[in-house]
PQR file with spaces between the fields and no chain letter, atoms N, CA, C, O and H, PARSE charges and radii, in Angstrom:
ATOM       1  N    MET     1      29.484  -30.573   15.094 -0.4000 1.5000
ATOM       2  CA   MET     1      28.870  -30.287   13.987 -0.0000 2.0000
ATOM       3  C    MET     1      28.572  -28.732   13.870  0.5500 1.7000
ATOM       4  O    MET     1      28.017  -28.241   12.887 -0.5500 1.4000
ATOM       5  N    ALA     2      29.015  -27.980   15.016 -0.4000 1.5000
ATOM       6  CA   ALA     2      28.914  -26.528   14.702 -0.0000 2.0000
ATOM       7  C    ALA     2      29.722  -25.991   13.783  0.5500 1.7000
ATOM       8  O    ALA     2      29.359  -24.947   13.241 -0.5500 1.4000
ATOM       9  H    ALA     2      29.467  -28.379   15.814  0.4000 1.0000
ATOM      10  N    GLU     3      30.799  -26.511   13.476 -0.4000 1.5000
ATOM      11  CA   GLU     3      31.762  -25.985   12.433 -0.0000 2.0000
ATOM      12  C    GLU     3      31.010  -25.932   11.031  0.5500 1.7000
ATOM      13  O    GLU     3      31.030  -24.990   10.238 -0.5500 1.4000
ATOM      14  H    GLU     3      31.094  -27.359   13.916  0.4000 1.0000
ATOM      15  N    GLY     4      30.375  -27.085   10.903 -0.4000 1.5000
ATOM      16  CA   GLY     4      29.786  -27.320    9.660 -0.0000 2.0000
ATOM      17  C    GLY     4      28.658  -26.325    9.495  0.5500 1.7000
ATOM      18  O    GLY     4      28.570  -25.782    8.393 -0.5500 1.4000
ATOM      19  H    GLY     4      30.359  -27.850   11.547  0.4000 1.0000
ATOM      20  N    ASN     5      27.930  -26.064   10.277 -0.4000 1.5000
ATOM      21  CA   ASN     5      26.665  -25.238   10.318 -0.0000 2.0000
ATOM      22  C    ASN     5      27.252  -23.778   10.099  0.5500 1.7000
ATOM      23  O    ASN     5      26.753  -22.966    9.319 -0.5500 1.4000
ATOM      24  H    ASN     5      28.001  -26.505   11.171  0.4000 1.0000
ATOM      25  N    ASN     6      28.468  -23.524   10.947 -0.4000 1.5000
ATOM      26  CA   ASN     6      29.083  -22.087   10.673 -0.0000 2.0000
ATOM      27  C    ASN     6      29.449  -21.933    9.241  0.5500 1.7000
ATOM      28  O    ASN     6      29.250  -20.846    8.700 -0.5500 1.4000
ATOM      29  H    ASN     6      28.874  -24.183   11.580  0.4000 1.0000
ATOM      30  N    LEU     7      29.987  -22.960    8.553 -0.4000 1.5000
ATOM      31  CA   LEU     7      30.460  -22.925    7.139 -0.0000 2.0000
ATOM      32  C    LEU     7      29.313  -22.758    6.371  0.5500 1.7000
ATOM      33  O    LEU     7      29.331  -21.871    5.517 -0.5500 1.4000
ATOM      34  H    LEU     7      30.149  -23.844    8.993  0.4000 1.0000
ATOM      35  N    LYS     8      28.245  -23.493    6.523 -0.4000 1.5000
ATOM      36  CA   LYS     8      27.002  -23.481    5.715 -0.0000 2.0000
ATOM      37  C    LYS     8      26.579  -21.922    5.836  0.5500 1.7000
ATOM      38  O    LYS     8      26.227  -21.309    4.828 -0.5500 1.4000
ATOM      39  H    LYS     8      28.231  -24.214    7.217  0.4000 1.0000
ATOM      40  N    ALA     9      26.628  -21.294    7.131 -0.4000 1.5000
ATOM      41  CA   ALA     9      25.896  -20.038    7.266 -0.0000 2.0000
ATOM      42  C    ALA     9      26.884  -19.009    6.375  0.5500 1.7000
ATOM      43  O    ALA     9      26.365  -18.115    5.707 -0.5500 1.4000
ATOM      44  H    ALA     9      26.914  -21.792    7.950  0.4000 1.0000
ATOM      45  N    ALA    10      28.368  -19.197    6.408 -0.4000 1.5000
ATOM      46  CA   ALA    10      29.186  -18.289    5.835 -0.0000 2.0000
ATOM      47  C    ALA    10      28.909  -18.381    4.294  0.5500 1.7000
ATOM      48  O    ALA    10      28.853  -17.432    3.512 -0.5500 1.4000
ATOM      49  H    ALA    10      28.790  -19.924    6.951  0.4000 1.0000
ATOM      50  N    LEU    11      28.748  -19.703    4.015 -0.4000 1.5000
ATOM      51  CA   LEU    11      28.525  -19.913    2.371 -0.0000 2.0000
ATOM      52  C    LEU    11      27.093  -19.147    1.894  0.5500 1.7000
ATOM      53  O    LEU    11      26.903  -18.459    0.891 -0.5500 1.4000
ATOM      54  H    LEU    11      28.793  -20.474    4.650  0.4000 1.0000
ATOM      55  N    ALA    12      26.209  -19.496    2.913 -0.4000 1.5000
ATOM      56  CA   ALA    12      24.891  -18.878    2.458 -0.0000 2.0000
ATOM      57  C    ALA    12      24.955  -17.305    2.307  0.5500 1.7000
ATOM      58  O    ALA    12      24.484  -16.707    1.340 -0.5500 1.4000
ATOM      59  H    ALA    12      26.363  -20.055    3.727  0.4000 1.0000
ATOM      60  N    VAL    13      25.591  -16.707    3.372 -0.4000 1.5000
ATOM      61  CA   VAL    13      25.627  -15.396    3.222 -0.0000 2.0000
ATOM      62  C    VAL    13      26.554  -14.941    2.072  0.5500 1.7000
ATOM      63  O    VAL    13      26.212  -13.963    1.406 -0.5500 1.4000
ATOM      64  H    VAL    13      25.974  -17.193    4.158  0.4000 1.0000
ATOM      65  N    PHE    14      27.565  -15.512    1.832 -0.4000 1.5000
ATOM      66  CA   PHE    14      28.571  -15.189    0.548 -0.0000 2.0000
ATOM      67  C    PHE    14      27.670  -15.324   -0.646  0.5500 1.7000
ATOM      68  O    PHE    14      27.593  -14.330   -1.367 -0.5500 1.4000
ATOM      69  H    PHE    14      27.842  -16.306    2.373  0.4000 1.0000
ATOM      70  N    TRP    15      27.009  -16.335   -0.958 -0.4000 1.5000
ATOM      71  CA   TRP    15      26.255  -16.413   -2.177 -0.0000 2.0000
ATOM      72  C    TRP    15      25.185  -15.554   -2.170  0.5500 1.7000
ATOM      73  O    TRP    15      24.767  -15.112   -3.241 -0.5500 1.4000
ATOM      74  H    TRP    15      27.072  -17.143   -0.372  0.4000 1.0000
ATOM      75  N    SER    16      24.669  -15.246   -1.108 -0.4000 1.5000
ATOM      76  CA   SER    16      23.490  -14.086   -1.065 -0.0000 2.0000
ATOM      77  C    SER    16      23.995  -12.825   -1.280  0.5500 1.7000
ATOM      78  O    SER    16      23.220  -12.031   -1.814 -0.5500 1.4000
ATOM      79  H    SER    16      25.008  -15.606   -0.239  0.4000 1.0000
ATOM      80  N    PHE    17      25.283  -12.377   -0.952 -0.4000 1.5000
ATOM      81  CA   PHE    17      25.829  -10.887   -1.193 -0.0000 2.0000
ATOM      82  C    PHE    17      25.800  -10.901   -2.971  0.5500 1.7000
ATOM      83  O    PHE    17      25.526   -9.846   -3.543 -0.5500 1.4000
ATOM      84  H    PHE    17      25.913  -13.022   -0.519  0.4000 1.0000
ATOM      85  N    PHE    18      26.055  -11.973   -3.664 -0.4000 1.5000
ATOM      86  CA   PHE    18      25.976  -11.914   -4.992 -0.0000 2.0000
ATOM      87  C    PHE    18      24.562  -12.053   -5.680  0.5500 1.7000
ATOM      88  O    PHE    18      24.381  -11.828   -6.877 -0.5500 1.4000
ATOM      89  H    PHE    18      26.277  -12.830   -3.199  0.4000 1.0000
ATOM      90  N    GLY    19      23.580  -12.447   -4.796 -0.4000 1.5000
ATOM      91  CA   GLY    19      22.188  -12.788   -5.445 -0.0000 2.0000
ATOM      92  C    GLY    19      21.959  -13.800   -6.199  0.5500 1.7000
ATOM      93  O    GLY    19      21.120  -13.726   -7.096 -0.5500 1.4000
ATOM      94  H    GLY    19      23.727  -12.629   -3.824  0.4000 1.0000
ATOM      95  N    VAL    20      22.657  -14.896   -5.966 -0.4000 1.5000
ATOM      96  CA   VAL    20      22.629  -16.112   -6.901 -0.0000 2.0000
ATOM      97  C    VAL    20      22.324  -17.470   -6.013  0.5500 1.7000
ATOM      98  O    VAL    20      22.873  -18.565   -6.136 -0.5500 1.4000
ATOM      99  H    VAL    20      23.339  -14.955   -5.237  0.4000 1.0000
ATOM     100  N    ARG    21      21.494  -17.160   -5.267 -0.4000 1.5000
ATOM     101  CA   ARG    21      20.968  -18.525   -4.252 -0.0000 2.0000
ATOM     102  C    ARG    21      19.949  -19.025   -4.932  0.5500 1.7000
ATOM     103  O    ARG    21      19.035  -18.320   -5.358 -0.5500 1.4000
ATOM     104  H    ARG    21      21.048  -16.270   -5.167  0.4000 1.0000
ATOM     105  N    LYS    22      20.027  -20.384   -5.103 -0.4000 1.5000
ATOM     106  CA   LYS    22      18.805  -21.221   -5.732 -0.0000 2.0000
ATOM     107  C    LYS    22      17.773  -21.398   -4.708  0.5500 1.7000
ATOM     108  O    LYS    22      17.982  -21.560   -3.506 -0.5500 1.4000
ATOM     109  H    LYS    22      20.770  -20.956   -4.757  0.4000 1.0000
ATOM     110  N    ARG    23      16.815  -21.357   -5.208 -0.4000 1.5000
ATOM     111  CA   ARG    23      15.581  -21.674   -4.003 -0.0000 2.0000
ATOM     112  C    ARG    23      15.623  -22.896   -3.287  0.5500 1.7000
ATOM     113  O    ARG    23      15.125  -22.895   -2.162 -0.5500 1.4000
ATOM     114  H    ARG    23      16.645  -21.225   -6.185  0.4000 1.0000
ATOM     115  N    ARG    24      16.212  -24.123   -3.809 -0.4000 1.5000
ATOM     116  CA   ARG    24      16.243  -25.133   -2.975 -0.0000 2.0000
ATOM     117  C    ARG    24      17.310  -24.933   -2.043  0.5500 1.7000
ATOM     118  O    ARG    24      17.216  -25.481   -0.945 -0.5500 1.4000
ATOM     119  H    ARG    24      16.617  -24.123   -4.723  0.4000 1.0000
ATOM     120  N    ASP    25      18.293  -24.245   -2.307 -0.4000 1.5000
ATOM     121  CA   ASP    25      19.542  -23.979   -1.368 -0.0000 2.0000
ATOM     122  C    ASP    25      19.016  -23.126   -0.276  0.5500 1.7000
ATOM     123  O    ASP    25      19.321  -23.409    0.882 -0.5500 1.4000
ATOM     124  H    ASP    25      18.369  -23.800   -3.200  0.4000 1.0000
ATOM     125  N    TYR    26      18.233  -22.079   -0.538 -0.4000 1.5000
ATOM     126  CA   TYR    26      17.632  -21.300    0.295 -0.0000 2.0000
ATOM     127  C    TYR    26      16.767  -21.822    1.215  0.5500 1.7000
ATOM     128  O    TYR    26      16.772  -21.444    2.386 -0.5500 1.4000
ATOM     129  H    TYR    26      17.985  -21.849   -1.479  0.4000 1.0000
ATOM     130  N    ASP    27      15.912  -22.781    0.729 -0.4000 1.5000
ATOM     131  CA   ASP    27      14.910  -23.547    1.556 -0.0000 2.0000
ATOM     132  C    ASP    27      15.615  -24.490    2.471  0.5500 1.7000
ATOM     133  O    ASP    27      15.104  -24.753    3.560 -0.5500 1.4000
ATOM     134  H    ASP    27      15.908  -23.088   -0.222  0.4000 1.0000
ATOM     135  N    ALA    28      16.898  -25.087    2.064 -0.4000 1.5000
ATOM     136  CA   ALA    28      17.556  -25.986    2.948 -0.0000 2.0000
ATOM     137  C    ALA    28      18.251  -25.275    4.040  0.5500 1.7000
ATOM     138  O    ALA    28      18.397  -25.757    5.163 -0.5500 1.4000
ATOM     139  H    ALA    28      17.313  -24.873    1.180  0.4000 1.0000
ATOM     140  N    ASP    29      18.712  -24.010    3.641 -0.4000 1.5000
ATOM     141  CA   ASP    29      19.426  -23.371    4.627 -0.0000 2.0000
ATOM     142  C    ASP    29      18.431  -22.789    5.666  0.5500 1.7000
ATOM     143  O    ASP    29      18.749  -22.821    6.855 -0.5500 1.4000
ATOM     144  H    ASP    29      18.593  -23.618    2.729  0.4000 1.0000
ATOM     145  N    ALA    30      17.334  -22.299    5.309 -0.4000 1.5000
ATOM     146  CA   ALA    30      16.249  -21.913    6.078 -0.0000 2.0000
ATOM     147  C    ALA    30      15.759  -23.100    7.146  0.5500 1.7000
ATOM     148  O    ALA    30      15.255  -22.814    8.232 -0.5500 1.4000
ATOM     149  H    ALA    30      17.077  -22.273    4.343  0.4000 1.0000
ATOM     150  N    GLN    31      15.934  -24.212    6.777 -0.4000 1.5000
ATOM     151  CA   GLN    31      15.740  -25.277    7.760 -0.0000 2.0000
ATOM     152  C    GLN    31      16.817  -25.661    8.579  0.5500 1.7000
ATOM     153  O    GLN    31      16.567  -26.134    9.687 -0.5500 1.4000
ATOM     154  H    GLN    31      16.343  -24.445    5.894  0.4000 1.0000
ATOM     155  N    SER    32      17.865  -25.541    8.237 -0.4000 1.5000
ATOM     156  CA   SER    32      19.055  -26.022    9.012 -0.0000 2.0000
ATOM     157  C    SER    32      19.892  -24.990    9.773  0.5500 1.7000
ATOM     158  O    SER    32      20.686  -25.398   10.621 -0.5500 1.4000
ATOM     159  H    SER    32      18.069  -25.156    7.337  0.4000 1.0000
ATOM     160  N    LEU    33      19.756  -23.570    9.506 -0.4000 1.5000
ATOM     161  CA   LEU    33      20.400  -22.606    9.981 -0.0000 2.0000
ATOM     162  C    LEU    33      19.578  -21.746   10.905  0.5500 1.7000
ATOM     163  O    LEU    33      18.405  -21.522   10.609 -0.5500 1.4000
ATOM     164  H    LEU    33      19.111  -23.239    8.818  0.4000 1.0000
ATOM     165  N    THR    34      20.115  -21.240   12.020 -0.4000 1.5000
ATOM     166  CA   THR    34      19.207  -20.359   12.990 -0.0000 2.0000
ATOM     167  C    THR    34      19.485  -18.877   12.395  0.5500 1.7000
ATOM     168  O    THR    34      20.505  -18.685   11.734 -0.5500 1.4000
ATOM     169  H    THR    34      21.069  -21.421   12.261  0.4000 1.0000
ATOM     170  N    PRO    35      18.602  -17.881   12.629 -0.5600 1.5000
ATOM     171  CA   PRO    35      18.672  -16.554   12.548  0.2800 2.0000
ATOM     172  C    PRO    35      19.950  -15.950   13.047  0.5500 1.7000
ATOM     173  O    PRO    35      20.663  -15.149   12.442 -0.5500 1.4000
ATOM     174  N    ALA    36      20.127  -16.443   14.214 -0.4000 1.5000
ATOM     175  CA   ALA    36      21.612  -15.624   14.760 -0.0000 2.0000
ATOM     176  C    ALA    36      22.667  -16.097   13.954  0.5500 1.7000
ATOM     177  O    ALA    36      23.574  -15.293   13.743 -0.5500 1.4000
ATOM     178  H    ALA    36      19.548  -17.094   14.705  0.4000 1.0000
ATOM     179  N    GLN    37      22.754  -17.231   13.450 -0.4000 1.5000
ATOM     180  CA   GLN    37      23.924  -17.592   12.726 -0.0000 2.0000
ATOM     181  C    GLN    37      23.999  -16.853   11.277  0.5500 1.7000
ATOM     182  O    GLN    37      25.053  -16.462   10.775 -0.5500 1.4000
ATOM     183  H    GLN    37      22.017  -17.885   13.621  0.4000 1.0000
ATOM     184  N    ILE    38      22.905  -16.744   10.777 -0.4000 1.5000
ATOM     185  CA   ILE    38      23.005  -15.891    9.506 -0.0000 2.0000
ATOM     186  C    ILE    38      23.202  -14.380    9.789  0.5500 1.7000
ATOM     187  O    ILE    38      23.828  -13.705    8.972 -0.5500 1.4000
ATOM     188  H    ILE    38      22.049  -17.062   11.185  0.4000 1.0000
ATOM     189  N    ILE    39      22.748  -13.879   10.795 -0.4000 1.5000
ATOM     190  CA   ILE    39      23.186  -12.376   11.352 -0.0000 2.0000
ATOM     191  C    ILE    39      24.542  -12.220   11.596  0.5500 1.7000
ATOM     192  O    ILE    39      25.215  -11.286   11.161 -0.5500 1.4000
ATOM     193  H    ILE    39      22.239  -14.427   11.459  0.4000 1.0000
ATOM     194  N    ILE    40      24.955  -13.143   12.300 -0.4000 1.5000
ATOM     195  CA   ILE    40      26.448  -13.197   12.794 -0.0000 2.0000
ATOM     196  C    ILE    40      27.343  -13.254   11.311  0.5500 1.7000
ATOM     197  O    ILE    40      28.230  -12.444   11.039 -0.5500 1.4000
ATOM     198  H    ILE    40      24.408  -13.903   12.653  0.4000 1.0000
ATOM     199  N    ALA    41      26.958  -14.272   10.511 -0.4000 1.5000
ATOM     200  CA   ALA    41      27.772  -14.472    9.347 -0.0000 2.0000
ATOM     201  C    ALA    41      27.636  -13.290    8.515  0.5500 1.7000
ATOM     202  O    ALA    41      28.616  -12.900    7.879 -0.5500 1.4000
ATOM     203  H    ALA    41      26.238  -14.930   10.732  0.4000 1.0000
ATOM     204  N    GLY    42      26.381  -12.597    8.442 -0.4000 1.5000
ATOM     205  CA   GLY    42      26.256  -11.324    7.525 -0.0000 2.0000
ATOM     206  C    GLY    42      27.086  -10.196    8.080  0.5500 1.7000
ATOM     207  O    GLY    42      27.756   -9.493    7.323 -0.5500 1.4000
ATOM     208  H    GLY    42      25.585  -12.913    8.959  0.4000 1.0000
ATOM     209  N    LEU    43      27.063  -10.029    9.217 -0.4000 1.5000
ATOM     210  CA   LEU    43      27.818   -9.012    9.980 -0.0000 2.0000
ATOM     211  C    LEU    43      29.211   -9.085    9.657  0.5500 1.7000
ATOM     212  O    LEU    43      29.814   -8.130    9.167 -0.5500 1.4000
ATOM     213  H    LEU    43      26.519  -10.601    9.832  0.4000 1.0000
ATOM     214  N    ILE    44      29.811  -10.338    9.950 -0.4000 1.5000
ATOM     215  CA   ILE    44      31.257  -10.693    9.523 -0.0000 2.0000
ATOM     216  C    ILE    44      31.670  -10.461    8.197  0.5500 1.7000
ATOM     217  O    ILE    44      32.734   -9.933    7.874 -0.5500 1.4000
ATOM     218  H    ILE    44      29.321  -11.114   10.348  0.4000 1.0000
ATOM     219  N    GLY    45      30.596  -10.967    7.274 -0.4000 1.5000
ATOM     220  CA   GLY    45      30.791  -10.642    5.876 -0.0000 2.0000
ATOM     221  C    GLY    45      30.907   -9.216    5.538  0.5500 1.7000
ATOM     222  O    GLY    45      31.912   -8.771    4.982 -0.5500 1.4000
ATOM     223  H    GLY    45      29.732  -11.397    7.537  0.4000 1.0000
ATOM     224  N    GLY    46      29.915   -8.505    5.858 -0.4000 1.5000
ATOM     225  CA   GLY    46      29.927   -7.083    5.530 -0.0000 2.0000
ATOM     226  C    GLY    46      31.183   -6.366    6.106  0.5500 1.7000
ATOM     227  O    GLY    46      31.732   -5.482    5.448 -0.5500 1.4000
ATOM     228  H    GLY    46      29.099   -8.866    6.309  0.4000 1.0000
ATOM     229  N    VAL    47      31.612   -6.718    7.253 -0.4000 1.5000
ATOM     230  CA   VAL    47      32.690   -5.882    7.669 -0.0000 2.0000
ATOM     231  C    VAL    47      34.102   -6.398    6.992  0.5500 1.7000
ATOM     232  O    VAL    47      35.098   -5.681    6.897 -0.5500 1.4000
ATOM     233  H    VAL    47      31.167   -7.436    7.787  0.4000 1.0000
ATOM     234  N    MET    48      34.033   -7.567    6.604 -0.4000 1.5000
ATOM     235  CA   MET    48      35.124   -8.011    5.554 -0.0000 2.0000
ATOM     236  C    MET    48      35.122   -7.370    4.347  0.5500 1.7000
ATOM     237  O    MET    48      36.156   -6.920    3.853 -0.5500 1.4000
ATOM     238  H    MET    48      33.224   -8.150    6.682  0.4000 1.0000
ATOM     239  N    PHE    49      33.887   -7.277    3.753 -0.4000 1.5000
ATOM     240  CA   PHE    49      33.725   -6.476    2.510 -0.0000 2.0000
ATOM     241  C    PHE    49      34.195   -5.091    2.506  0.5500 1.7000
ATOM     242  O    PHE    49      34.946   -4.637    1.643 -0.5500 1.4000
ATOM     243  H    PHE    49      33.047   -7.642    4.154  0.4000 1.0000
ATOM     244  N    VAL    50      33.659   -4.339    3.647 -0.4000 1.5000
ATOM     245  CA   VAL    50      34.085   -2.982    3.764 -0.0000 2.0000
ATOM     246  C    VAL    50      35.638   -2.899    4.039  0.5500 1.7000
ATOM     247  O    VAL    50      36.291   -1.975    3.556 -0.5500 1.4000
ATOM     248  H    VAL    50      33.049   -4.709    4.347  0.4000 1.0000
ATOM     249  N    LEU    51      36.131   -3.724    4.699 -0.4000 1.5000
ATOM     250  CA   LEU    51      37.686   -3.684    5.020 -0.0000 2.0000
ATOM     251  C    LEU    51      38.335   -3.824    3.700  0.5500 1.7000
ATOM     252  O    LEU    51      39.237   -3.039    3.405 -0.5500 1.4000
ATOM     253  H    LEU    51      35.601   -4.475    5.091  0.4000 1.0000
ATOM     254  N    THR    52      37.965   -4.740    2.887 -0.4000 1.5000
ATOM     255  CA   THR    52      38.621   -5.090    1.691 -0.0000 2.0000
ATOM     256  C    THR    52      38.422   -4.005    0.777  0.5500 1.7000
ATOM     257  O    THR    52      39.403   -3.685    0.106 -0.5500 1.4000
ATOM     258  H    THR    52      37.233   -5.377    3.127  0.4000 1.0000
ATOM     259  N    MET    53      37.356   -3.375    0.615 -0.4000 1.5000
ATOM     260  CA   MET    53      37.235   -2.077   -0.158 -0.0000 2.0000
ATOM     261  C    MET    53      38.049   -1.100    0.210  0.5500 1.7000
ATOM     262  O    MET    53      38.674   -0.471   -0.645 -0.5500 1.4000
ATOM     263  H    MET    53      36.559   -3.635    1.160  0.4000 1.0000
ATOM     264  N    LEU    54      38.164   -0.826    1.549 -0.4000 1.5000
ATOM     265  CA   LEU    54      39.055    0.343    2.063 -0.0000 2.0000
ATOM     266  C    LEU    54      40.516   -0.153    1.665  0.5500 1.7000
ATOM     267  O    LEU    54      41.320    0.652    1.195 -0.5500 1.4000
ATOM     268  H    LEU    54      37.656   -1.336    2.243  0.4000 1.0000
ATOM     269  N    LEU    55      40.781   -1.236    1.823 -0.4000 1.5000
ATOM     270  CA   LEU    55      42.264   -1.623    1.336 -0.0000 2.0000
ATOM     271  C    LEU    55      42.602   -1.412   -0.019  0.5500 1.7000
ATOM     272  O    LEU    55      43.677   -0.938   -0.387 -0.5500 1.4000
ATOM     273  H    LEU    55      40.128   -1.890    2.205  0.4000 1.0000
ATOM     274  N    LEU    56      41.589   -1.799   -0.831 -0.4000 1.5000
ATOM     275  CA   LEU    56      41.804   -1.526   -2.237 -0.0000 2.0000
ATOM     276  C    LEU    56      41.893    0.066   -2.615  0.5500 1.7000
ATOM     277  O    LEU    56      42.675    0.421   -3.497 -0.5500 1.4000
ATOM     278  H    LEU    56      40.715   -2.184   -0.532  0.4000 1.0000
ATOM     279  N    VAL    57      41.238    0.823   -2.064 -0.4000 1.5000
ATOM     280  CA   VAL    57      41.179    2.226   -2.260 -0.0000 2.0000
ATOM     281  C    VAL    57      42.282    2.740   -1.731  0.5500 1.7000
ATOM     282  O    VAL    57      42.766    3.714   -2.306 -0.5500 1.4000
ATOM     283  H    VAL    57      40.603    0.535   -1.347  0.4000 1.0000
ATOM     284  N    TYR    58      42.865    2.275   -0.657 -0.4000 1.5000
ATOM     285  CA   TYR    58      44.294    2.757    0.008 -0.0000 2.0000
ATOM     286  C    TYR    58      45.353    2.361   -0.940  0.5500 1.7000
ATOM     287  O    TYR    58      46.171    3.200   -1.320 -0.5500 1.4000
ATOM     288  H    TYR    58      42.471    1.484   -0.190  0.4000 1.0000
ATOM     289  N    LEU    59      45.400    0.878   -1.434 -0.4000 1.5000
ATOM     290  CA   LEU    59      46.408    0.643   -2.369 -0.0000 2.0000
ATOM     291  C    LEU    59      46.207    1.436   -3.663  0.5500 1.7000
ATOM     292  O    LEU    59      47.263    1.878   -4.117 -0.5500 1.4000
ATOM     293  H    LEU    59      44.736    0.197   -1.125  0.4000 1.0000
ATOM     294  N    ALA    60      45.150    1.709   -4.337 -0.4000 1.5000
ATOM     295  CA   ALA    60      45.318    2.465   -5.312 -0.0000 2.0000
ATOM     296  C    ALA    60      45.502    3.983   -5.394  0.5500 1.7000
ATOM     297  O    ALA    60      45.869    4.583   -6.405 -0.5500 1.4000
ATOM     298  H    ALA    60      44.292    1.350   -3.968  0.4000 1.0000
ATOM     299  N    LEU    61      45.196    4.544   -4.184 -0.4000 1.5000
ATOM     300  CA   LEU    61      45.739    5.850   -3.833 -0.0000 2.0000
ATOM     301  C    LEU    61      47.395    5.938   -3.627  0.5500 1.7000
ATOM     302  O    LEU    61      48.041    6.957   -3.870 -0.5500 1.4000
ATOM     303  H    LEU    61      44.898    4.057   -3.363  0.4000 1.0000
ATOM     304  N    GLN    62      47.900    4.829   -3.193 -0.4000 1.5000
ATOM     305  CA   GLN    62      49.441    4.719   -3.097 -0.0000 2.0000
ATOM     306  C    GLN    62      50.103    4.721   -4.408  0.5500 1.7000
ATOM     307  O    GLN    62      51.140    5.338   -4.651 -0.5500 1.4000
ATOM     308  H    GLN    62      47.375    4.001   -2.996  0.4000 1.0000
ATOM     309  N    PHE    63      49.385    3.930   -5.314 -0.4000 1.5000
ATOM     310  CA   PHE    63      50.027    3.927   -6.757 -0.0000 2.0000
ATOM     311  C    PHE    63      49.747    5.221   -7.557  0.5500 1.7000
ATOM     312  O    PHE    63      50.389    5.504   -8.569 -0.5500 1.4000
ATOM     313  H    PHE    63      48.542    3.429   -5.117  0.4000 1.0000
ATOM     314  N    VAL    64      48.880    5.896   -7.118 -0.4000 1.5000
ATOM     315  CA   VAL    64      48.477    7.244   -7.947 -0.0000 2.0000
ATOM     316  C    VAL    64      49.779    8.292   -7.389  0.5500 1.7000
ATOM     317  O    VAL    64      50.389    9.027   -8.165 -0.5500 1.4000
ATOM     318  H    VAL    64      48.359    5.667   -6.296  0.4000 1.0000
ATOM     319  N    ASN    65      50.027    8.221   -6.137 -0.4000 1.5000
ATOM     320  CA   ASN    65      50.897    9.329   -5.664 -0.0000 2.0000
ATOM     321  C    ASN    65      52.287    8.769   -5.883  0.5500 1.7000
ATOM     322  O    ASN    65      53.276    9.441   -5.591 -0.5500 1.4000
ATOM     323  H    ASN    65      49.532    7.624   -5.506  0.4000 1.0000
């Protein structure tokens, strides 16, 4: 069941990045997920976001030149 909790942690962090978590979803996640799962998912999500932004900037600069 670890894969299910990892997916739940990833989804919780994904929706939290957008700021659209419902209170009941937040409460359910708080009961079923550990802080370590949220921290790890947040770090992975943050790194993926930064790398995506860097890739988009790189591609935009390639089209300008």
